[in-house]
C-alpha positions, 0 to 999 in steps of 0.5 A: 469541317469547322476549321481546316487549319486544325489537323492531326497526323495519325488520329483525330484532331482536336477541333473544339476547346470550350474555355468555359469547361476548364477552371471556371474562369468566370467564378461564382455568381456568373455564367460562362459562354464560349461562342467559338470553342476552337483551340485557335480562338482563345480568350473569347469566352463571355462572363455574364452576371447572374444578378444583372445580365447586362453586366458582361465581360469578354475573356475575363470575369465580369464586375458584378454587383452584390448589394449587402443591404439586400438581406436587411442587415440593419433591421427596423428603424435604420437605413442601409447603404452599400457604397461598393456593391462589387464582388469582393467588397464585403462588410462595408455596408453602413447602417444609419439611424432613422431618428438621428442620421448622425449616428451610423455604423459600418458592418452592423446595426447602429446603436440608435437608442439609449434610454437613460431611465433604465438605470432608475436615476430618479429613485423612489417616489418619482417617474422618469422619462427620456424624451430623446433616447439617443446615445448623443443626447445625455442628461436630458431625462426628466424626473417628476414627483409622483405626489406632485407632478408639477415638481420635476427636474431635468438630468437629476432627481427632483426635490419632492415633498415627503410630509411626515405628518401624513402618518399621524405620528403625534396621536390624538390631542396633538397637532403635527407640523413638518417644517421641511417636507423635502426628501432627505429631511426626516424626523424633524416633524413637531408635535404640539399639545392642543391643550397647551401650545407651549408644550411640543416635541420634535420627532415624537408625541409631546407629553401634554398632561401632567397630573400633579397628584401622581406624586401624592403631594397631599400625603396620607389620609388626603 
C-alpha cells in the first residue's frame, strides 16, 4: 500500500527501511528522524541538535554547538570564552583574568595573582604589602618598618632603625648613645660615665669609678 514499486516474489516485501535505526548516523548529542522509511528513499533522515533544535541537517550529522565554558572551568575572578563551540572542538576554551585581561590561558584557569610577600622578602621587623599581585607586576612590593611606618622601600627591604640603647645595656650611672641605628649595625653603642664624660666605652658599660685606695698606696698602719 505504501509504495507499489517495491515488491518481492515468494514472500513479503521489505516496505520500510528506517535509516535512523542503523548505525546511529547522527551521533551523540543529536536526535535522528526518518520521514520516509522506504528502501527507495535514502539519505533523507534528519539530525537535530539536542542543545539547539534549530540546528539540523539532512542526510548527515548536524554541526551542533558545545560551549565548554558552560561548566565554568575558569573559576572565580576569570572570564571564559570558547572560540569554537562545534562538536569535535575540545580543550580550546580561554580563561582570562578579570584583574588583568592581558593574562590568559587556553584549556585551564590562568594564573592571575602572584603575591610577592609570600616569600617574606622584607625580613624581620618589617611589614610587606603587594599592591598588584599580578605575575606581570614584579618588584612592586613595599617593605615598611614596624618601628617607624614612615620608613619604607619598594622592591627591597627597607633600612629600618634598631637602637641598641633601648635595652639599657650601660646600666646605672652611664648614658648610652647609638651612632648608627640601622639594621645590620650592631655592637656600636657607646656608654659614657655620668661622673666623667671623658670616660666611655663602645659595646659595653664603661669603668667609671677607680678607687685608688684599692691598691693600698698608704701602706700598713694607715
